[in-house]
N, C-alpha and C positions, 0 to 999 in steps of 0.2 A: 865806195865799194866796201862790201863786207863779205867775209867768207867764214863759214862755221861748219862744224861736223858734230852730229849727235853720236854719242857713244865712242868718242875718240879713245883709241887704245894704243896710241903710239904710231911710229912710222908705218906707212902702208898705203894701200889704195882704198878709196871710198867712193861709192857710186853717187853721182849727182841725182837729186830727186828723192833718194831714200835716206842716205846718211849725210851727204855733203850738200850744202846750199850756198849759192853765191848770189848776192843781190847788188845791183848797181843802180844808183839814183842819178840820172842825168841832169845837166843844167836846165834842160827844157821841161823838166818835171816828169819825164818818162821814167818808169820803174821797170827794170829788167831782172828776171829771175832765172836761175839755171833750170833747165828742163831735161837735160841728158848729158851723158859723158861721165867723166870721173876726175878726181883730184888725187894726187899721190903726195902724201906728206913725207918729207925727208927727215923731219924733226918737228919740234914744237913751234918753230918760227919760220919754216920754209916749206913751200909746196909747189908742185907743178900742176897746172890745170889744163884740161882739154874738154871744154863744155860747150853745149849749145844753150844760148840764152833766148828767152822769149820776152818781148816787150809787152808788158801787161796793160799798157795804155793804148796799144794799136789793135785794131779789129783784125779778125782772121783774114789772111791773104793780102793785107795792106803792105806796101813797101816798108821795109824796116821792122817787120813784125818778129824777125828772128836774126840772130847773129851767132858767130862762132868765136870763142876766145880760147887761145892756146898760148901758154907761157909760164913763167916762173914768178912767184910772189914770195917776198920775204919781209920780215919786220924785225926790229931790234928787241 
């Protein structure tokens, strides 16, 4: 999983799809990309996400084509 933001300017909220991007590479080779929602950075190493993810390997309307992720991420 990776999370990045273009134009990071410190703590605050960043919209998914425009400034904030989250990508998840699953063990079954599916690739998930954030399609909506937002991330709120508390600092340089901690953020809260509330995003809708799209499975780029699934066809439209297929089961498992979208998911919702909500929670806190931090790193050292």
